[in-house]
PDB file of N, H, CA, C and O in Angstrom:
ATOM      1  N   MET A   1     -95.261  26.839   2.441  1.00  0.00           N
ATOM      2  CA  MET A   1     -95.334  28.268   2.698  1.00  0.00           C
ATOM      3  C   MET A   1     -94.665  28.535   4.042  1.00  0.00           C
ATOM      4  O   MET A   1     -94.944  27.857   5.031  1.00  0.00           O
ATOM      5  N   ASP A   2     -93.786  29.523   4.069  1.00  0.00           N
ATOM      6  H   ASP A   2     -93.559  30.074   3.265  1.00  0.00           H
ATOM      7  CA  ASP A   2     -93.178  29.882   5.350  1.00  0.00           C
ATOM      8  C   ASP A   2     -93.972  31.029   5.977  1.00  0.00           C
ATOM      9  O   ASP A   2     -94.930  31.524   5.385  1.00  0.00           O
ATOM     10  N   GLY A   3     -93.576  31.437   7.155  1.00  0.00           N
ATOM     11  H   GLY A   3     -92.797  31.035   7.637  1.00  0.00           H
ATOM     12  CA  GLY A   3     -94.303  32.465   7.885  1.00  0.00           C
ATOM     13  C   GLY A   3     -94.349  33.803   7.172  1.00  0.00           C
ATOM     14  O   GLY A   3     -95.345  34.521   7.254  1.00  0.00           O
ATOM     15  N   PHE A   4     -93.270  34.144   6.468  1.00  0.00           N
ATOM     16  H   PHE A   4     -92.460  33.560   6.401  1.00  0.00           H
ATOM     17  CA  PHE A   4     -93.245  35.415   5.756  1.00  0.00           C
ATOM     18  C   PHE A   4     -94.186  35.392   4.558  1.00  0.00           C
ATOM     19  O   PHE A   4     -94.836  36.394   4.259  1.00  0.00           O
ATOM     20  N   GLU A   5     -94.261  34.270   3.882  1.00  0.00           N
ATOM     21  H   GLU A   5     -93.734  33.456   4.125  1.00  0.00           H
ATOM     22  CA  GLU A   5     -95.205  34.132   2.772  1.00  0.00           C
ATOM     23  C   GLU A   5     -96.641  34.215   3.282  1.00  0.00           C
ATOM     24  O   GLU A   5     -97.499  34.825   2.644  1.00  0.00           O
ATOM     25  N   LEU A   6     -96.895  33.601   4.431  1.00  0.00           N
ATOM     26  H   LEU A   6     -96.198  33.106   4.949  1.00  0.00           H
ATOM     27  CA  LEU A   6     -98.219  33.687   5.042  1.00  0.00           C
ATOM     28  C   LEU A   6     -98.542  35.128   5.417  1.00  0.00           C
ATOM     29  O   LEU A   6     -99.659  35.594   5.193  1.00  0.00           O
ATOM     30  N   ARG A   7     -97.571  35.831   5.984  1.00  0.00           N
ATOM     31  H   ARG A   7     -96.663  35.452   6.166  1.00  0.00           H
ATOM     32  CA  ARG A   7     -97.785  37.245   6.329  1.00  0.00           C
ATOM     33  C   ARG A   7     -98.169  38.045   5.094  1.00  0.00           C
ATOM     34  O   ARG A   7     -99.095  38.855   5.144  1.00  0.00           O
ATOM     35  N   ASP A   8     -97.469  37.828   3.989  1.00  0.00           N
ATOM     36  H   ASP A   8     -96.717  37.170   3.948  1.00  0.00           H
ATOM     37  CA  ASP A   8     -97.758  38.564   2.759  1.00  0.00           C
ATOM     38  C   ASP A   8     -99.163  38.246   2.243  1.00  0.00           C
ATOM     39  O   ASP A   8     -99.880  39.138   1.790  1.00  0.00           O
ATOM     40  N   LEU A   9     -99.546  36.991   2.312  1.00  0.00           N
ATOM     41  H   LEU A   9     -98.964  36.266   2.680  1.00  0.00           H
ATOM     42  CA  LEU A   9    -100.874  36.575   1.880  1.00  0.00           C
ATOM     43  C   LEU A   9    -101.954  37.226   2.739  1.00  0.00           C
ATOM     44  O   LEU A   9    -102.943  37.740   2.217  1.00  0.00           O
ATOM     45  N   VAL A  10    -101.764  37.202   4.042  1.00  0.00           N
ATOM     46  H   VAL A  10    -100.961  36.785   4.467  1.00  0.00           H
ATOM     47  CA  VAL A  10    -102.734  37.807   4.960  1.00  0.00           C
ATOM     48  C   VAL A  10    -102.823  39.305   4.732  1.00  0.00           C
ATOM     49  O   VAL A  10    -103.920  39.864   4.725  1.00  0.00           O
ATOM     50  N   LYS A  11    -101.693  39.959   4.548  1.00  0.00           N
ATOM     51  H   LYS A  11    -100.802  39.505   4.554  1.00  0.00           H
ATOM     52  CA  LYS A  11    -101.693  41.414   4.356  1.00  0.00           C
ATOM     53  C   LYS A  11    -102.399  41.815   3.061  1.00  0.00           C
ATOM     54  O   LYS A  11    -103.019  42.876   2.996  1.00  0.00           O
ATOM     55  N   ARG A  12    -102.310  40.979   2.042  1.00  0.00           N
ATOM     56  H   ARG A  12    -101.807  40.117   2.095  1.00  0.00           H
ATOM     57  CA  ARG A  12    -103.028  41.272   0.797  1.00  0.00           C
ATOM     58  C   ARG A  12    -104.534  41.049   0.966  1.00  0.00           C
ATOM     59  O   ARG A  12    -105.345  41.847   0.496  1.00  0.00           O
ATOM     60  N   ALA A  13    -104.889  39.971   1.633  1.00  0.00           N
ATOM     61  H   ALA A  13    -104.230  39.323   2.015  1.00  0.00           H
ATOM     62  CA  ALA A  13    -106.308  39.616   1.777  1.00  0.00           C
ATOM     63  C   ALA A  13    -107.009  40.431   2.853  1.00  0.00           C
ATOM     64  O   ALA A  13    -108.146  40.865   2.669  1.00  0.00           O
ATOM     65  N   ARG A  14    -106.339  40.634   3.963  1.00  0.00           N
ATOM     66  H   ARG A  14    -105.415  40.281   4.113  1.00  0.00           H
ATOM     67  CA  ARG A  14    -106.947  41.331   5.116  1.00  0.00           C
ATOM     68  C   ARG A  14    -105.901  42.228   5.777  1.00  0.00           C
ATOM     69  O   ARG A  14    -105.380  41.881   6.837  1.00  0.00           O
ATOM     70  N   PRO A  15    -105.587  43.370   5.174  1.00  0.00           N
ATOM     71  CA  PRO A  15    -104.499  44.216   5.678  1.00  0.00           C
ATOM     72  C   PRO A  15    -104.700  44.721   7.105  1.00  0.00           C
ATOM     73  O   PRO A  15    -103.740  45.131   7.758  1.00  0.00           O
ATOM     74  N   GLU A  16    -105.933  44.695   7.590  1.00  0.00           N
ATOM     75  H   GLU A  16    -106.713  44.362   7.060  1.00  0.00           H
ATOM     76  CA  GLU A  16    -106.187  45.187   8.952  1.00  0.00           C
ATOM     77  C   GLU A  16    -105.840  44.163  10.030  1.00  0.00           C
ATOM     78  O   GLU A  16    -105.747  44.519  11.205  1.00  0.00           O
ATOM     79  N   LEU A  17    -105.648  42.902   9.652  1.00  0.00           N
ATOM     80  H   LEU A  17    -105.724  42.613   8.698  1.00  0.00           H
ATOM     81  CA  LEU A  17    -105.355  41.861  10.640  1.00  0.00           C
ATOM     82  C   LEU A  17    -103.905  41.914  11.106  1.00  0.00           C
ATOM     83  O   LEU A  17    -102.991  42.021  10.289  1.00  0.00           O
ATOM     84  N   PRO A  18    -103.698  41.841  12.396  1.00  0.00           N
ATOM     85  CA  PRO A  18    -102.317  41.765  12.872  1.00  0.00           C
ATOM     86  C   PRO A  18    -101.738  40.378  12.599  1.00  0.00           C
ATOM     87  O   PRO A  18    -102.466  39.386  12.577  1.00  0.00           O
ATOM     88  N   VAL A  19    -100.444  40.321  12.394  1.00  0.00           N
ATOM     89  H   VAL A  19     -99.852  41.128  12.412  1.00  0.00           H
ATOM     90  CA  VAL A  19     -99.756  39.063  12.128  1.00  0.00           C
ATOM     91  C   VAL A  19     -98.674  38.872  13.181  1.00  0.00           C
ATOM     92  O   VAL A  19     -97.882  39.776  13.444  1.00  0.00           O
ATOM     93  N   PHE A  20     -98.650  37.700  13.771  1.00  0.00           N
ATOM     94  H   PHE A  20     -99.294  36.965  13.557  1.00  0.00           H
ATOM     95  CA  PHE A  20     -97.643  37.345  14.769  1.00  0.00           C
ATOM     96  C   PHE A  20     -96.909  36.111  14.271  1.00  0.00           C
ATOM     97  O   PHE A  20     -97.530  35.164  13.788  1.00  0.00           O
ATOM     98  N   LEU A  21     -95.603  36.123  14.389  1.00  0.00           N
ATOM     99  H   LEU A  21     -95.099  36.892  14.782  1.00  0.00           H
ATOM    100  CA  LEU A  21     -94.807  34.963  14.012  1.00  0.00           C
ATOM    101  C   LEU A  21     -94.049  34.458  15.228  1.00  0.00           C
ATOM    102  O   LEU A  21     -93.530  35.236  16.028  1.00  0.00           O
ATOM    103  N   ILE A  22     -94.000  33.147  15.347  1.00  0.00           N
ATOM    104  H   ILE A  22     -94.422  32.515  14.697  1.00  0.00           H
ATOM    105  CA  ILE A  22     -93.235  32.494  16.407  1.00  0.00           C
ATOM    106  C   ILE A  22     -92.263  31.545  15.718  1.00  0.00           C
ATOM    107  O   ILE A  22     -92.672  30.713  14.908  1.00  0.00           O
ATOM    108  N   THR A  23     -90.991  31.667  16.036  1.00  0.00           N
ATOM    109  H   THR A  23     -90.660  32.343  16.694  1.00  0.00           H
ATOM    110  CA  THR A  23     -89.980  30.864  15.362  1.00  0.00           C
ATOM    111  C   THR A  23     -88.964  30.297  16.347  1.00  0.00           C
ATOM    112  O   THR A  23     -88.735  30.847  17.424  1.00  0.00           O
ATOM    113  N   GLY A  24     -88.384  29.218  15.958  1.00  0.00           N
ATOM    114  H   GLY A  24     -88.570  28.771  15.083  1.00  0.00           H
ATOM    115  CA  GLY A  24     -87.267  28.642  16.696  1.00  0.00           C
ATOM    116  C   GLY A  24     -85.937  29.019  16.064  1.00  0.00           C
ATOM    117  O   GLY A  24     -84.871  28.710  16.596  1.00  0.00           O
ATOM    118  N   ARG A  25     -86.013  29.693  14.917  1.00  0.00           N
ATOM    119  H   ARG A  25     -86.879  29.944  14.485  1.00  0.00           H
ATOM    120  CA  ARG A  25     -84.811  30.100  14.190  1.00  0.00           C
ATOM    121  C   ARG A  25     -84.477  31.547  14.537  1.00  0.00           C
ATOM    122  O   ARG A  25     -85.076  32.475  13.995  1.00  0.00           O
ATOM    123  N   HIS A  26     -83.548  31.728  15.415  1.00  0.00           N
ATOM    124  H   HIS A  26     -83.061  30.974  15.855  1.00  0.00           H
ATOM    125  CA  HIS A  26     -83.238  33.050  15.953  1.00  0.00           C
ATOM    126  C   HIS A  26     -82.691  34.020  14.911  1.00  0.00           C
ATOM    127  O   HIS A  26     -82.877  35.230  15.044  1.00  0.00           O
ATOM    128  N   GLU A  27     -82.022  33.517  13.882  1.00  0.00           N
ATOM    129  H   GLU A  27     -81.871  32.534  13.774  1.00  0.00           H
ATOM    130  CA  GLU A  27     -81.458  34.424  12.883  1.00  0.00           C
ATOM    131  C   GLU A  27     -82.534  35.093  12.039  1.00  0.00           C
ATOM    132  O   GLU A  27     -82.274  36.136  11.439  1.00  0.00           O
ATOM    133  N   ILE A  28     -83.724  34.530  11.975  1.00  0.00           N
ATOM    134  H   ILE A  28     -83.935  33.683  12.463  1.00  0.00           H
ATOM    135  CA  ILE A  28     -84.805  35.092  11.164  1.00  0.00           C
ATOM    136  C   ILE A  28     -85.278  36.430  11.730  1.00  0.00           C
ATOM    137  O   ILE A  28     -85.603  37.337  10.964  1.00  0.00           O
ATOM    138  N   ALA A  29     -85.322  36.566  13.029  1.00  0.00           N
ATOM    139  H   ALA A  29     -85.058  35.829  13.652  1.00  0.00           H
ATOM    140  CA  ALA A  29     -85.859  37.772  13.661  1.00  0.00           C
ATOM    141  C   ALA A  29     -85.045  39.008  13.328  1.00  0.00           C
ATOM    142  O   ALA A  29     -85.551  40.124  13.438  1.00  0.00           O
ATOM    143  N   ASP A  30     -83.806  38.836  12.927  1.00  0.00           N
ATOM    144  H   ASP A  30     -83.394  37.929  12.837  1.00  0.00           H
ATOM    145  CA  ASP A  30     -82.953  39.974  12.638  1.00  0.00           C
ATOM    146  C   ASP A  30     -83.004  40.398  11.174  1.00  0.00           C
ATOM    147  O   ASP A  30     -82.349  41.368  10.794  1.00  0.00           O
ATOM    148  N   GLN A  31     -83.756  39.701  10.363  1.00  0.00           N
ATOM    149  H   GLN A  31     -84.288  38.912  10.672  1.00  0.00           H
ATOM    150  CA  GLN A  31     -83.829  40.012   8.944  1.00  0.00           C
ATOM    151  C   GLN A  31     -84.787  41.163   8.669  1.00  0.00           C
ATOM    152  O   GLN A  31     -85.713  41.420   9.439  1.00  0.00           O
ATOM    153  N   ASP A  32     -84.546  41.842   7.566  1.00  0.00           N
ATOM    154  H   ASP A  32     -83.794  41.633   6.941  1.00  0.00           H
ATOM    155  CA  ASP A  32     -85.453  42.906   7.142  1.00  0.00           C
ATOM    156  C   ASP A  32     -86.835  42.362   6.826  1.00  0.00           C
ATOM    157  O   ASP A  32     -87.821  43.098   6.865  1.00  0.00           O
ATOM    158  N   ARG A  33     -86.908  41.079   6.514  1.00  0.00           N
ATOM    159  H   ARG A  33     -86.107  40.481   6.482  1.00  0.00           H
ATOM    160  CA  ARG A  33     -88.202  40.463   6.198  1.00  0.00           C
ATOM    161  C   ARG A  33     -89.155  40.489   7.386  1.00  0.00           C
ATOM    162  O   ARG A  33     -90.358  40.297   7.213  1.00  0.00           O
ATOM    163  N   ALA A  34     -88.640  40.721   8.581  1.00  0.00           N
ATOM    164  H   ALA A  34     -87.662  40.877   8.721  1.00  0.00           H
ATOM    165  CA  ALA A  34     -89.482  40.729   9.779  1.00  0.00           C
ATOM    166  C   ALA A  34     -90.318  42.009   9.883  1.00  0.00           C
ATOM    167  O   ALA A  34     -91.148  42.123  10.784  1.00  0.00           O
ATOM    168  N   GLN A  35     -90.115  42.963   8.986  1.00  0.00           N
ATOM    169  H   GLN A  35     -89.440  42.870   8.254  1.00  0.00           H
ATOM    170  CA  GLN A  35     -90.897  44.197   8.997  1.00  0.00           C
ATOM    171  C   GLN A  35     -92.353  43.889   8.643  1.00  0.00           C
ATOM    172  O   GLN A  35     -92.628  42.975   7.866  1.00  0.00           O
ATOM    173  N   GLY A  36     -93.276  44.652   9.214  1.00  0.00           N
ATOM    174  H   GLY A  36     -93.053  45.395   9.846  1.00  0.00           H
ATOM    175  CA  GLY A  36     -94.687  44.475   8.900  1.00  0.00           C
ATOM    176  C   GLY A  36     -95.356  43.378   9.701  1.00  0.00           C
ATOM    177  O   GLY A  36     -96.443  42.917   9.354  1.00  0.00           O
ATOM    178  N   ILE A  37     -94.709  42.967  10.764  1.00  0.00           N
ATOM    179  H   ILE A  37     -93.826  43.341  11.046  1.00  0.00           H
ATOM    180  CA  ILE A  37     -95.264  41.923  11.624  1.00  0.00           C
ATOM    181  C   ILE A  37     -95.612  42.565  12.961  1.00  0.00           C
ATOM    182  O   ILE A  37     -94.798  43.287  13.536  1.00  0.00           O
ATOM    183  N   SER A  38     -96.810  42.306  13.452  1.00  0.00           N
ATOM    184  H   SER A  38     -97.471  41.720  12.985  1.00  0.00           H
ATOM    185  CA  SER A  38     -97.258  42.915  14.704  1.00  0.00           C
ATOM    186  C   SER A  38     -96.472  42.411  15.899  1.00  0.00           C
ATOM    187  O   SER A  38     -96.225  43.161  16.844  1.00  0.00           O
ATOM    188  N   GLY A  39     -96.079  41.156  15.864  1.00  0.00           N
ATOM    189  H   GLY A  39     -96.279  40.547  15.097  1.00  0.00           H
ATOM    190  CA  GLY A  39     -95.305  40.574  16.951  1.00  0.00           C
ATOM    191  C   GLY A  39     -94.428  39.458  16.425  1.00  0.00           C
ATOM    192  O   GLY A  39     -94.865  38.625  15.631  1.00  0.00           O
ATOM    193  N   PHE A  40     -93.201  39.451  16.871  1.00  0.00           N
ATOM    194  H   PHE A  40     -92.846  40.128  17.516  1.00  0.00           H
ATOM    195  CA  PHE A  40     -92.251  38.429  16.441  1.00  0.00           C
ATOM    196  C   PHE A  40     -91.662  37.820  17.705  1.00  0.00           C
ATOM    197  O   PHE A  40     -91.058  38.526  18.513  1.00  0.00           O
ATOM    198  N   PHE A  41     -91.830  36.537  17.877  1.00  0.00           N
ATOM    199  H   PHE A  41     -92.320  35.964  17.221  1.00  0.00           H
ATOM    200  CA  PHE A  41     -91.387  35.879  19.094  1.00  0.00           C
ATOM    201  C   PHE A  41     -90.471  34.720  18.758  1.00  0.00           C
ATOM    202  O   PHE A  41     -90.714  33.960  17.821  1.00  0.00           O
ATOM    203  N   ARG A  42     -89.414  34.602  19.543  1.00  0.00           N
ATOM    204  H   ARG A  42     -89.216  35.219  20.304  1.00  0.00           H
ATOM    205  CA  ARG A  42     -88.474  33.488  19.395  1.00  0.00           C
ATOM    206  C   ARG A  42     -88.760  32.468  20.484  1.00  0.00           C
ATOM    207  O   ARG A  42     -88.985  32.822  21.642  1.00  0.00           O
ATOM    208  N   LYS A  43     -88.749  31.192  20.098  1.00  0.00           N
ATOM    209  H   LYS A  43     -88.567  30.904  19.158  1.00  0.00           H
ATOM    210  CA  LYS A  43     -88.930  30.113  21.078  1.00  0.00           C
ATOM    211  C   LYS A  43     -87.653  29.966  21.895  1.00  0.00           C
ATOM    212  O   LYS A  43     -86.562  30.106  21.341  1.00  0.00           O
ATOM    213  N   PRO A  44     -87.748  29.695  23.152  1.00  0.00           N
ATOM    214  CA  PRO A  44     -88.977  29.740  23.956  1.00  0.00           C
ATOM    215  C   PRO A  44     -89.391  31.191  24.167  1.00  0.00           C
ATOM    216  O   PRO A  44     -88.542  32.062  24.354  1.00  0.00           O
ATOM    217  N   PHE A  45     -90.680  31.446  24.136  1.00  0.00           N
ATOM    218  H   PHE A  45     -91.369  30.738  23.984  1.00  0.00           H
ATOM    219  CA  PHE A  45     -91.169  32.809  24.283  1.00  0.00           C
ATOM    220  C   PHE A  45     -91.954  32.945  25.574  1.00  0.00           C
ATOM    221  O   PHE A  45     -92.428  31.963  26.144  1.00  0.00           O
ATOM    222  N   ASP A  46     -92.077  34.171  26.014  1.00  0.00           N
ATOM    223  H   ASP A  46     -91.692  34.969  25.551  1.00  0.00           H
ATOM    224  CA  ASP A  46     -92.808  34.499  27.234  1.00  0.00           C
ATOM    225  C   ASP A  46     -94.299  34.593  26.882  1.00  0.00           C
ATOM    226  O   ASP A  46     -94.696  35.454  26.097  1.00  0.00           O
ATOM    227  N   ALA A  47     -95.108  33.727  27.450  1.00  0.00           N
ATOM    228  H   ALA A  47     -94.786  33.027  28.088  1.00  0.00           H
ATOM    229  CA  ALA A  47     -96.538  33.688  27.137  1.00  0.00           C
ATOM    230  C   ALA A  47     -97.217  35.010  27.481  1.00  0.00           C
ATOM    231  O   ALA A  47     -98.099  35.456  26.747  1.00  0.00           O
ATOM    232  N   GLN A  48     -96.826  35.636  28.574  1.00  0.00           N
ATOM    233  H   GLN A  48     -96.110  35.273  29.170  1.00  0.00           H
ATOM    234  CA  GLN A  48     -97.443  36.912  28.951  1.00  0.00           C
ATOM    235  C   GLN A  48     -97.107  37.997  27.940  1.00  0.00           C
ATOM    236  O   GLN A  48     -97.940  38.862  27.665  1.00  0.00           O
ATOM    237  N   ALA A  49     -95.897  37.967  27.379  1.00  0.00           N
ATOM    238  H   ALA A  49     -95.221  37.265  27.602  1.00  0.00           H
ATOM    239  CA  ALA A  49     -95.515  38.945  26.358  1.00  0.00           C
ATOM    240  C   ALA A  49     -96.346  38.739  25.097  1.00  0.00           C
ATOM    241  O   ALA A  49     -96.755  39.708  24.457  1.00  0.00           O
ATOM    242  N   LEU A  50     -96.595  37.486  24.737  1.00  0.00           N
ATOM    243  H   LEU A  50     -96.262  36.699  25.257  1.00  0.00           H
ATOM    244  CA  LEU A  50     -97.431  37.193  23.575  1.00  0.00           C
ATOM    245  C   LEU A  50     -98.855  37.683  23.810  1.00  0.00           C
ATOM    246  O   LEU A  50     -99.438  38.332  22.942  1.00  0.00           O
ATOM    247  N   LEU A  51     -99.414  37.381  24.967  1.00  0.00           N
ATOM    248  H   LEU A  51     -98.940  36.854  25.672  1.00  0.00           H
ATOM    249  CA  LEU A  51    -100.769  37.835  25.282  1.00  0.00           C
ATOM    250  C   LEU A  51    -100.866  39.357  25.280  1.00  0.00           C
ATOM    251  O   LEU A  51    -101.855  39.917  24.808  1.00  0.00           O
ATOM    252  N   ALA A  52     -99.852  40.020  25.801  1.00  0.00           N
ATOM    253  H   ALA A  52     -99.048  39.565  26.184  1.00  0.00           H
ATOM    254  CA  ALA A  52     -99.851  41.485  25.813  1.00  0.00           C
ATOM    255  C   ALA A  52     -99.793  42.031  24.390  1.00  0.00           C
ATOM    256  O   ALA A  52    -100.488  42.995  24.073  1.00  0.00           O
ATOM    257  N   ALA A  53     -98.980  41.434  23.535  1.00  0.00           N
ATOM    258  H   ALA A  53     -98.415  40.650  23.792  1.00  0.00           H
ATOM    259  CA  ALA A  53     -98.876  41.884  22.145  1.00  0.00           C
ATOM    260  C   ALA A  53    -100.197  41.689  21.411  1.00  0.00           C
ATOM    261  O   ALA A  53    -100.615  42.558  20.645  1.00  0.00           O
ATOM    262  N   VAL A  54    -100.855  40.563  21.637  1.00  0.00           N
ATOM    263  H   VAL A  54    -100.516  39.857  22.258  1.00  0.00           H
ATOM    264  CA  VAL A  54    -102.155  40.313  21.011  1.00  0.00           C
ATOM    265  C   VAL A  54    -103.170  41.329  21.526  1.00  0.00           C
ATOM    266  O   VAL A  54    -103.936  41.894  20.744  1.00  0.00           O
ATOM    267  N   GLY A  55    -103.180  41.560  22.824  1.00  0.00           N
ATOM    268  H   GLY A  55    -102.558  41.101  23.459  1.00  0.00           H
ATOM    269  CA  GLY A  55    -104.091  42.550  23.401  1.00  0.00           C
ATOM    270  C   GLY A  55    -103.855  43.938  22.849  1.00  0.00           C
ATOM    271  O   GLY A  55    -104.806  44.671  22.575  1.00  0.00           O
ATOM    272  N   ASP A  56    -102.588  44.309  22.683  1.00  0.00           N
ATOM    273  H   ASP A  56    -101.815  43.714  22.906  1.00  0.00           H
ATOM    274  CA  ASP A  56    -102.262  45.629  22.135  1.00  0.00           C
ATOM    275  C   ASP A  56    -102.697  45.767  20.679  1.00  0.00           C
ATOM    276  O   ASP A  56    -103.002  46.867  20.217  1.00  0.00           O
ATOM    277  N   ALA A  57    -102.724  44.651  19.964  1.00  0.00           N
ATOM    278  H   ALA A  57    -102.477  43.758  20.339  1.00  0.00           H
ATOM    279  CA  ALA A  57    -103.083  44.680  18.546  1.00  0.00           C
ATOM    280  C   ALA A  57    -104.584  44.708  18.313  1.00  0.00           C
ATOM    281  O   ALA A  57    -105.025  45.020  17.207  1.00  0.00           O
ATOM    282  N   LEU A  58    -105.377  44.390  19.326  1.00  0.00           N
ATOM    283  H   LEU A  58    -105.019  44.136  20.225  1.00  0.00           H
ATOM    284  CA  LEU A  58    -106.828  44.374  19.170  1.00  0.00           C
ATOM    285  C   LEU A  58    -107.362  45.802  19.150  1.00  0.00           C
ATOM    286  O   LEU A  58    -107.044  46.596  20.035  1.00  0.00           O
ATOM    287  N   PRO A  59    -108.176  46.135  18.141  1.00  0.00           N
ATOM    288  CA  PRO A  59    -108.734  47.493  18.075  1.00  0.00           C
ATOM    289  C   PRO A  59    -109.805  47.701  19.141  1.00  0.00           C
ATOM    290  O   PRO A  59    -110.518  46.773  19.524  1.00  0.00           O
ATOM    291  N   ASN A  60    -109.897  48.946  19.607  1.00  0.00           N
ATOM    292  H   ASN A  60    -109.318  49.700  19.295  1.00  0.00           H
ATOM    293  CA  ASN A  60    -110.937  49.337  20.564  1.00  0.00           C
ATOM    294  C   ASN A  60    -110.930  48.486  21.815  1.00  0.00           C
ATOM    295  O   ASN A  60    -111.980  48.222  22.402  1.00  0.00           O
ATOM    296  N   ARG A  61    -109.759  48.061  22.219  1.00  0.00           N
ATOM    297  H   ARG A  61    -108.907  48.276  21.742  1.00  0.00           H
ATOM    298  CA  ARG A  61    -109.642  47.238  23.421  1.00  0.00           C
ATOM    299  C   ARG A  61    -109.857  48.116  24.641  1.00  0.00           C
ATOM    300  O   ARG A  61    -109.226  49.165  24.770  1.00  0.00           O
ATOM    301  N   LYS A  62    -110.730  47.701  25.526  1.00  0.00           N
ATOM    302  H   LYS A  62    -111.242  46.848  25.421  1.00  0.00           H
ATOM    303  CA  LYS A  62    -110.963  48.448  26.771  1.00  0.00           C
ATOM    304  C   LYS A  62    -109.928  48.000  27.787  1.00  0.00           C
ATOM    305  O   LYS A  62    -109.835  46.821  28.128  1.00  0.00           O
ATOM    306  N   VAL A  63    -109.164  48.951  28.256  1.00  0.00           N
ATOM    307  H   VAL A  63    -109.239  49.909  27.979  1.00  0.00           H
ATOM    308  CA  VAL A  63    -108.134  48.662  29.229  1.00  0.00           C
ATOM    309  C   VAL A  63    -108.645  49.004  30.611  1.00  0.00           C
ATOM    310  O   VAL A  63    -109.077  50.126  30.879  1.00  0.00           O
ATOM    311  N   GLU A  64    -108.587  48.016  31.477  1.00  0.00           N
ATOM    312  H   GLU A  64    -108.236  47.105  31.259  1.00  0.00           H
ATOM    313  CA  GLU A  64    -109.001  48.232  32.861  1.00  0.00           C
ATOM    314  C   GLU A  64    -107.782  48.043  33.755  1.00  0.00           C
ATOM    315  O   GLU A  64    -106.943  47.173  33.522  1.00  0.00           O
ATOM    316  N   ASP A  65    -107.708  48.862  34.760  1.00  0.00           N
ATOM    317  H   ASP A  65    -108.390  49.569  34.949  1.00  0.00           H
ATOM    318  CA  ASP A  65    -106.677  48.613  35.762  1.00  0.00           C
ATOM    319  C   ASP A  65    -107.371  48.297  37.085  1.00  0.00           C
ATOM    320  O   ASP A  65    -108.600  48.285  37.155  1.00  0.00           O
ATOM    321  N   ASP A  66    -106.617  48.050  38.096  1.00  0.00           N
ATOM    322  H   ASP A  66    -105.618  48.060  38.039  1.00  0.00           H
ATOM    323  CA  ASP A  66    -107.186  47.634  39.380  1.00  0.00           C
ATOM    324  C   ASP A  66    -108.117  48.704  39.968  1.00  0.00           C
ATOM    325  O   ASP A  66    -108.984  48.375  40.777  1.00  0.00           O
ATOM    326  N   HIS A  67    -107.956  49.983  39.577  1.00  0.00           N
ATOM    327  H   HIS A  67    -107.252  50.251  38.919  1.00  0.00           H
ATOM    328  CA  HIS A  67    -108.787  51.043  40.141  1.00  0.00           C
ATOM    329  C   HIS A  67    -110.180  51.064  39.526  1.00  0.00           C
ATOM    330  O   HIS A  67    -111.103  51.622  40.120  1.00  0.00           O
ATOM    331  N   ASP A  68    -110.352  50.467  38.344  1.00  0.00           N
ATOM    332  H   ASP A  68    -109.602  50.014  37.861  1.00  0.00           H
ATOM    333  CA  ASP A  68    -111.646  50.481  37.670  1.00  0.00           C
ATOM    334  C   ASP A  68    -112.552  49.339  38.093  1.00  0.00           C
ATOM    335  O   ASP A  68    -113.721  49.321  37.710  1.00  0.00           O
ATOM    336  N   ARG A  69    -112.067  48.411  38.850  1.00  0.00           N
ATOM    337  H   ARG A  69    -111.117  48.426  39.161  1.00  0.00           H
ATOM    338  CA  ARG A  69    -112.860  47.236  39.224  1.00  0.00           C
ATOM    339  C   ARG A  69    -113.681  47.470  40.455  1.00  0.00           C
ATOM    340  O   ARG A  69    -114.402  46.574  40.895  1.00  0.00           O
TER     341      ARG A  69
END
């Protein structure tokens, strides 16, 4: 099973779950098949960008900034 097949399986079983794909194949990210993915990252990827994408995908996430602490 490739990442796109996994995405389709997850979307059928749990459509509310975000799906993130990480690939070393740069040509894949430009395909139409990449639609419906919450985050698509090419290796090497920026860990902070991945964490931010996961945080953005979480429902009801409480965002704090330095002024709220």
